[in-house]
N, C-alpha and C positions, 0 to 999 in steps of 0.2 A: 503493500499501498503505499502509495508517494506521501511526502507530504507536504505541507503548504501554507503559508504564512496567509493570516487571516488580521486584518488592522482594524482598527478602531480609533477615537478623539471623543472628548467631552470637556466640554468647557466648567467650570465650578464658578461659582456666586460668590465665595467665600473659603481662603484657608479655614475650616477649620476638619479635627479628626471625622468628624461626623459625616459633613460634606464629602470628606474623602471618600469615604469607605461607602455611603450610600449611592453617589454617581457612577464608581468605580467597578460595585457591583449590576447597578445599573444600567452600564456597556458588556462591561464581561457575559451577563443575562441575553443580551440584543444581539452580540455573536454570536453567542454559542445559539442558539433558539434557531437565528435567520440559515447558520448553517448546518445545521440538523447535529452540530458535536456533543458528544459522549466528552466529560471529562479525565476519564482513561484512557483517552485518545490524543489530550492533549499533548505532546511532545512537551514543553516548555512556553512561559509567557515571558516576555518583557514588558516592563511598562517605565514609560519616561512622567517625567512631573514637569513644569515649569521651573523655574529657580522659588517663585511664589508661592511654592505649597509645599509648606516644610509645615503643616501639622500631621502629619500619618505618613507611613510607609502605603502605597496602592497595591501591593501582593498581598498584604494584610486584608485586604476585602476578598480576594479570593482564598484564603485562608477559612477565610471565617462562612465560604460558597460549601468547605467541605472537600475545597482539592487541598488536598494533604503531601498528593503523593505527587504533583508540578513541581518539576521545578525552574524557577521564577528568581525574575535579578530586578532591582530596581536601578533608575537611574537618572540625571536631572539632565535634562533640556539645555541646549547651549541656548546661554542668554543674548540674545540676539536685539541686538536698538531696534525698535519699531515692533517687535516679534507680540505674537498674540501672550495673553494673561490667564492664569491661571486652567491650564488645560493640562490633562491627564491624555496619552499615548500609547495604546496599548499592543503589542507584536503577538500575537499566540501562532505557536506552531504546533499544529493537526499530521496528525496519523489518518488521511482520506480516502475516496474513492473517489471523493467529488473534483471538474478539471480544474485549470489554475480560472479560467476565463468564469466556468458557476460559479466561483468564491463572490458570497456579498460582504462586501468591507461593511462595518460602520461607520 
């Protein structure tokens, strides 16, 4: 079964633990649902957050969804002048029979 990448992004209203948890879970659930992915088929998850999001790790949101066996990594986005504020981005690497063209990014 090939590995495919699924990307997603979400804007947050504020830098709070609750907002980071809720928005990250919302995005993860949408990405998985849209692509009919089971957590056991997720090879890895990469999370990035803009430099203004410091209240929590986005990966904790996935752990709270029960993704205890998925390897995860959090990183900070580049601090580019004029860049978007309060954004979490996710790249899921998944084992799937979906073609690359059939993947639905969020």
